[in-house]
N, C-alpha and C positions, 0 to 999 in steps of 0.2 A: 696632813697640817700645812696652811696657808703660809704664804710669803712673810704676812705681816705678822702671823704668831712666831714664826722662824726667826724675825726680827726682834722680837722682844726677849730670846733667850740672854744674849750678853747683856740685855739693855738691866734685868731683872739682875741679872750675875753683879752688876755693876753697884746697883740700888743695892741689893745684901753686901757687897764689900763695904761701901761705903757708910752702910746704913745712915741713906736718904730720909729724910722726913716723909711717911707716908703719903701727907697731901701733896707735894712734890711730883712723887713717883706716880699715884693717879692723876695726875695733871699731863704727864709725859704720855701716858699709854693710849689717848686716842688724840684726832687730828680737831683740831677749832673747827675746822671748816671743810665739808667734802661734797664738792656741785657736780653735778651731772647734768648735761647738756644734750641738747638734740639739734643739729644745723642741718636744715635743708638746702640740698644743691641740684638746680637745675643743670645737668649732664650736657654733652656735647649732643647724643639724640635726641633732645628734647623730653629726656623722662628727669620725675624728681626724686632723688636720693635722699634719703635722711640718715646722717652719721651723727652716732654716740660720740661725745667728748665727757673728759674730765677734767677738774681741778681741783686740788687738794692744799688747804693752807694747815700744816701741823702743829705750827708754832710762829706767832708774831711776839713772843715775850720780848727778845732780845732786838726786834727789830723787824722790817719788811721781809715778808715770805720769801724766799729764792729757792728757783731750780726750775729746771727744764720741760719742754713739752716733747712728747715722744708722735710720732706717727708708726702706728704698728699694727695688723689686724689682729695680735694678742693682748692688748691695751685690755685691762680692768679696772675694777675698784679697786680690789687689793692690793695689785701691784701699784696703782699711784698713790695710795697712801703709804704703803712701806717705803717707796722712792722719798717722799716728802717727810717720813720721820730720819727716814737716813740724811735728807739734807739738813734737818734741825742739829743733828748731831756734827754733820761736817763742819758747818759754820760757825757751831761753837768749838771744835777742835781747834779750829784754826783760828780763834780769836776775831771771828767777823762780826759785824753788829746787824746779822740777818737772822732770822728763822727759817724754816723749812719750808718748800712748797713745791709739787711738780702736777705738770699734767700731761696730756695723751689725746689722742683720738682713734678709736677702731676704725682703721683703713688699711689697705693695702695700695701702698702711694703710687706701686708699677703697673697698676690698672686704670690710673685718673690721667689724664691729660695736665699740661700747665695750668690750662684757665680753670679745669676742676679744681685742681690744687689749689692755687689763688683763692678761688671762691669759699670752699671751705676753710682754708685759715681764715680770711676775714668774714666768714660765719662764726667760726669759732669765736675771734675776739670780739664780735658784738655782743653774743652770748655771755662771756665773764668780764667783759667791762667793767661792770658796777663795783666788781671786787678785785681789779688790778689796778698797778698806780705805781709809781716811783716811790711813795711811803707807805703802799699797800703790800704789793705783791708784785715780784720782777720776773719775769718769763726770759728763758733763754733757751738755746738749741738744745736737742738730745739727737736719740735713734730719728733717723730719716727728716729731720730737720736742719736748717742751717741757714748762711748769713742771710739767701735769697728772702726766704720764708720769715725772719727776724724783721727784715724790710717791711714786708707786706703787713706785720702785724704792727708795726711802729706806726705803717702810713695810714692803717683801719684806726688805728687806738689815735692817730691824731687829730684826725677827721673828726671821730665823736668827740674829742675834748676840743677842737677848734683851734688849737695850737701847737707847734712842734712840741713832741715830747720822746725823745731820744731817751731819757732815763730811766722810762719804762720797761726797758729790755736789753738784755746782753746778748753779745754774739751776732752783732748788726756789721755790717761792712764799715770800712773805716769812711767814706763818704757820709755815714749817716751817726757816726760817732763812736764806731767801732775802737777797740783798743790793740793797739801795736804789741806781740807777742800772745793774742787770746788762742791763736789757731795750735799752736804747740803745749799752751797752756799746760794741761791735763798731762799729756805725755812727760812736761818737763817736770811736773810736781811728783809722777810717779819713780822717775829716774833719781830727783833729789832725794825721796824718802829711802831708794833702793841704797844709795852709796852711801848712806847714813847707817844702813842696818848692815852693809859690808864692814865699816869701820867697828861697828860695834863686835862682829863675828871676828874681829881681827884677820880679814880676808883681803885683799891687795887688791883695789877695782881693776886697774890693767892689767889685761889679760884673765881677767874673773870670767867664768861661761855663764850665760843665759839661755833663755827658752821664751818668746814672745809666742801666747796664742790669742791670736784677733790681728788684722791688720787693716784695720779701721783706722780714724782720726786718732785715737788714744795708744793703739796698737801700733801704728806706722811711728807715732812720735816718739814712744818708748823705746821702739827698736833703732830709731835712727839718734834719739839723743846717749840712750846707754852705750852705742857704737862711739858718740861722738866723747863718750866720758873713757873709752877704755878697757870697756865690755867687749867680750866675744860673744856676737850672737849666733847660736848654731843651728836653731830651730826655729820657724817662724808659722804660723798657720792662717786659715779664714775657714769661711763656710765650706769652702769645696773640697778641701785638704791641708797638708800639712808637708813641709819642705825640711830637709836635716844638710847640713855640711859642716861637718866636725871643726873644719879649716875655718869657720866664719863665715857668715853671708855679710854683705855688704848691705844694709837695707833702704839706702837711697839709690843703689840701680836695682836693687828690688822693687822700690816703686815707679823708678822710670820701665821696668820690664811690667808691672801689673797695669799700666796707664794704657798699654796697648795688648795685654792677652786677653784670651776669651775669658768673658765674665770679669776680668779684669782681676783675676784669680794668681796668686802665687805660684800654683802648680805649674811646670812646667820651667820653673827656673834655671839656667843653664846652672853646672856645675853641682845641682844639689839632688839628691834622691828625695821620693816620696815617702812619707811615713804616715802613721794613722793618727789622730787627733789624741787617744789614750796614750801612744808613745811617747809623744811631744810631752805630756803632762810630768811621765813618770822618768824621764832623763837625769841622771844624775850630771846635776850642774849648782852651781852657786846661786844664781837666781831664777828661780819661776816668775813670770809675770803674764798672771790670767788679763787679760783684756778684752774679753769677748761677753759671754752673755753671764747670766747669774747662776748659780748651780751646779759648776762646774767640776770642782773638788768634792766629792760624795762620801760617804763611808764605805761603798763599794771599791774606790781609787785611792783614797788618802794613805793605808798604809803604803801604797808601789810609790810613793812622791819621792825621790830622792834628792831633791833640792834642800841648801841650807836655810835660804829665805825665799819664802814667798812673799810676793810682793804685789799685792791686788788692785789692779789699773780698771777692773770692772767692778760693778755694783752685786755685791754679795753672791761672788765666786763659790765660797768657799760654804758649806752646810753647816750647822751646829755641831753633827756629829762628826763631820770630816774635822771641825776645829780642834774636839777631843784626842783625835787621833792624831795628828800633826804635834799637838803640844807634845803628847806622850813620845814621839820620834823626835824631841827635840828639834823641831823645824820652826827659826823665826819666822810668824806671820804677822805683816805690816800688813793692818786691815783697812778698807777699802775707805772708812769716814777717814781716816788720815792720809792714806797713799794715795789718793785720788781728789785731793781738796785742792789739786793746783788750778784746776777750772774755773770752780768758783771765786777761788781767789781773784785771779785776774779779772773775772766777770765782776767783782767787787771793784776793783781799779780802775775799767769802764762807768759803771756808776757813779763812782766819784768824780772821775773826769768828766763826765756827761752833767754833772751837778755845779762843778766849776766853770766849765765851758774851757777848760786848759788840759792840754794834752803832754805825755809824757813819753819820752825816746825807748824805743824796745830795750836800750841798755836798763834805763830805770827801772823798768816792769819787771823785769827778769830778776834784778836785782834784789826787787822788793819781793816778789816771787819766793826767790831761793830763801830769804830772810824769814819768812815767817814759815815756812814749811819746816826751816829746820830747827827752828824755835819748836813750833810743836811737834816735832818728834821727839827732842830731845825731852819736854817735857813727858810726852806719855811712856815713853823709854824710860823714865824716873819713876811713876807711877807705877808700873808693873812692878819694878823692884821693889816699893815702897809697900805696895799691897799684894806681892805675892800673887800675880795674876797676869795672863794672857795679857798683850799688848792689844789685842779687841777688847777687852774688857776695860783695861786702863786705857784709851780714847773715850770708850763710853764715860767713865770716871771725870775725865779730863772737862767732857761736853756737860755732864750734870750738874759740876761745881760751878760752871758758870752760869748754866740756866737757873738752876736754885737760887743762887745768889738773885738774879732779876727779877724771877719770883718773888723772891721775899721781899724787898724793896718795894715791889708792887705791889706788896699786900694780898696776894695772891692765897698763899696760903700762911 
């Protein structure tokens, strides 16, 4: 079963539970547009390589498509289509006036020089420019893309349009209209969701134990902000390995260590012992934060998960089979389309600030983000009780409610 097919399982459960109109359900099942583009790049050695890229717009029913662009050798059309679908639902759950989009290029960025990377980035924008814009489709950073790459994209798009176009893209540097609070936004949202989950499980946040899978942007900020909230971080992993210290790990000191360690890995951090990734996922803790790749919690290991709460920082870390097992074992799963919506929420704030050319303080951004995340969590939790479904299915019900009303008033069914 492909990733997109897997993503439809909770959607179909939500459709059935809420008795959604067949017409609205049919519209949600496929993206509006899936582009495949081919980008020629003259390499440093004088040869020309042609790279394949994608941009998917799953829905523009609620507003412009919104979603990141990832650079990775394993990018494919099915993955991009699935991620765009999740963005549609994520934006709707958060109550944002967006639909879902996603993009990607099949490339190993470690094999490109900076000049080659810039040429590839500008070539990608040249190919998709007719289909993007601040009122059409708004890209953002994702895996292996960052503020510098967003700056190249904004510059290229501005040249094509003949005017300054900061609002067509988010995740930019502050000098180009980026928003304060954006760097930590996804991790902040994950922790906000986890704190709400601890409340409903009657677990005191101060001293609650947690583990974090992944120490990239999302994982590192999740660990730092969980630590700031009083949680004890007892294990952290990255692609090179995992470390554990039952007395607690200071993520800020760990970040200082990874900045200078071999491969920038968490492995070898003083005072912590090495464990396997599998051991990390199955530790007896209050909160498990999977913040790495999709498909980490599966039917093979779900029964071993001992966390009271699983709060998804990554997209799709839990397979449908694993979801069933976790539910049967009374593990409260806070789904990705709710938990990791903090990033797109602050991207929305960046877009609004660009439209108005008026910028907020970091305190204002954090306050507004937290309010939206708490509201979304409580709505989804209430729907889970009302329909007697998991929080994942309830999150899709929340999304479908908003989207189907917009479809109805637009005369789409």
